[in-house]
C-alpha positions in Angstrom: 44.8 32.0 26.4 43.8 28.8 24.0 42.2 30.2 20.9 41.1 26.4 20.4 39.1 26.3 23.4 35.6 28.8 24.0 37.7 32.0 25.6 37.0 35.3 26.5 39.0 38.2 25.8 38.6 41.4 27.5 39.6 45.0 26.2 39.8 47.9 28.3 41.1 51.3 26.8 41.7 54.9 26.8 39.5 57.1 25.0 41.2 58.0 21.8 43.7 54.8 21.8 41.9 53.1 18.9 41.1 50.3 21.5 37.5 49.9 20.5 38.6 49.3 16.6 41.2 47.0 17.6 38.7 44.7 19.6 36.4 45.0 16.7 38.9 44.0 14.1 40.3 41.3 16.4 37.1 39.7 16.9 36.9 39.8 13.1 40.3 38.1 12.7 39.1 35.4 15.2 35.8 34.9 13.8 34.0 35.4 17.2 31.3 38.4 18.1 32.5 41.5 19.3 30.3 43.3 22.5 30.7 46.8 23.9 28.9 49.0 25.7 26.2 50.4 23.5 25.2 46.5 22.2 24.7 45.6 25.6 22.8 48.6 26.9 20.8 47.3 23.8 20.3 43.8 25.2 19.5 45.0 28.3 16.7 48.1 27.8 15.4 46.5 24.7 14.8 43.4 25.6 14.0 44.1 29.1 16.9 41.6 30.5 17.3 41.4 34.2 19.0 39.2 36.2 15.4 37.4 37.2 14.6 37.6 33.3 18.0 35.9 32.6 17.5 33.1 34.7 13.7 32.6 33.3 15.2 32.3 29.9 17.5 29.8 31.4 15.0 27.8 32.9 12.7 27.5 30.0 15.2 27.1 27.1 18.7 25.9 27.0 19.4 27.5 23.7 17.7 31.1 24.7 21.0 32.8 24.0 21.5 31.2 20.2 17.5 32.3 19.7 18.2 35.8 20.6 21.2 36.2 18.9 18.9 35.1 15.7 16.2 37.3 16.5 18.3 40.5 17.2 20.5 39.8 14.5 23.8 39.7 16.2 26.8 38.9 14.3 25.8 41.2 11.5 26.8 44.4 12.3 26.5 47.0 16.0 23.9 49.0 13.6 21.9 46.1 12.4 22.1 44.7 15.8 20.5 47.5 17.7 17.9 48.5 15.0 16.6 45.0 15.3 16.3 45.1 18.7 14.9 48.1 19.2 12.0 46.9 16.7 10.9 44.5 19.5 9.7 47.0 21.2 9.5 45.7 24.8 8.7 48.1 28.1 11.9 49.6 29.5 12.2 49.2 32.7 14.2 52.3 35.2 17.5 50.3 36.4 19.5 52.2 39.3 23.5 52.1 38.2 24.0 48.7 40.3 21.2 46.9 38.8 22.4 47.9 35.5 26.2 46.8 36.5 24.4 43.0 37.4 22.5 43.1 34.6 25.5 43.5 32.3 27.6 41.0 34.3 24.8 38.3 33.8 24.5 39.0 30.3 28.2 39.1 30.0 29.2 35.8 32.0 25.9 34.3 30.0 27.7 35.3 26.6 31.2 33.8 27.5 29.2 30.7 28.9 27.8 30.1 25.3 30.3 31.4 22.8 33.9 32.8 22.1 33.9 36.6 22.1 35.8 40.4 22.5 34.6 42.4 25.1 35.3 45.9 25.2 34.8 47.5 28.7 32.5 47.0 31.0 35.2 46.2 34.0 35.5 43.0 31.8 39.0 42.3 33.5 37.1 42.3 36.9 33.8 40.4 35.8 35.6 37.2 34.0 38.7 37.5 36.8 37.9 33.2 37.1 37.3 32.5 34.0 39.9 29.8 33.0 40.7 30.9 29.4 40.5 34.8 29.8 42.9 37.3 27.9 42.9 41.0 30.2 44.2 43.3 27.4 44.6 47.2 28.2 45.0 50.0 25.6 46.4 53.3 26.6 48.5 56.2 24.3 50.1 59.2 25.6 47.8 62.1 25.8 48.8 64.2 22.6 48.5 61.0 20.5 44.7 60.7 21.7 44.1 64.2 21.3 45.4 64.2 17.6 43.1 61.5 17.1 40.1 62.7 18.3 40.7 66.0 16.3 41.0 63.8 13.1 38.3 61.1 13.8 35.6 63.0 15.2 36.7 66.7 13.7 37.1 68.3 17.2 39.1 71.3 18.3 42.0 70.9 20.6 40.3 72.2 23.6 37.0 69.9 22.9 39.3 66.6 22.6 41.2 67.5 26.0 37.9 68.3 27.6 36.4 65.1 26.5 39.2 63.1 27.3 39.3 64.5 30.8 35.6 63.9 31.0 35.5 60.5 30.0 38.6 59.5 31.8 37.3 60.3 35.1 34.1 58.8 34.5 35.9 55.8 33.6 37.7 55.6 36.4 34.9 55.9 38.7 33.2 53.4 37.6 36.0 51.2 37.5 36.8 51.7 41.4 33.2 51.9 42.3 32.6 48.0 41.2 35.7 46.5 41.2 37.8 48.3 44.1 40.8 48.5 41.7 42.1 51.0 39.1 41.8 50.8 35.4 44.8 51.9 35.2 46.5 49.5 37.8 48.7 46.9 35.0 48.3 44.2 37.1 44.8 43.8 36.2 45.8 42.6 32.8 48.2 40.3 30.8 49.2 42.5 27.9 49.5 46.3 27.6 49.8 47.9 24.9 50.8 51.4 23.7 49.0 52.5 21.1 51.4 55.7 19.9 53.1 54.7 16.6 51.2 51.9 15.6 48.5 51.3 13.2 45.0 49.3 14.4 46.2 46.8 12.3 49.4 46.7 13.8 47.9 46.2 17.5 45.8 43.2 16.3 48.8 41.6 15.2 50.8 42.2 18.1 47.8 40.7 20.3 47.7 37.6 18.1 51.4 37.1 18.3 51.1 37.3 22.2 48.3 34.3 21.9 50.0 32.3 19.9 
């Protein structure tokens, strides 16, 4: 990946590995925006974005994404962005799972055309498989590490942490298999796989930056 040209970094991660935090920190270090499920969902629901609406916006104004980011406050933090978009108050559409995936793919691909960015989850390794400047990362950790981290970060019991990990792992794997025909655990889908055990988030960011260089 060449960081001096427009790029996209996608991070898949196991719950409790610290991957989302790593993504946020990496984006900040690189001076680009970090996108995850919460922000993408807010964009598609509150701004009523569908593949058709995106096409209309493209047709009417070349720099629509820059205008939308300014209105939504993207770049000022996730909470601020979500609140600003929610205040727009557009009518919500009920979307099927397939349509949600198509909308997310359209939004993410449009983002990557307009700017460099770091994207967490959303089958990014698959959506951007043909992108000319794409770095695919997977962050994982042993179960014991993940449980311990959830206990400390979310004030959970060990039983609660184990149940949550089991549920989220199954849900994410099912989602990835449905839309990519592959497993998120297949290391052939990634350029860099990191084991989070024994590493701080800062250390993992350093490792990624070293890999890029």
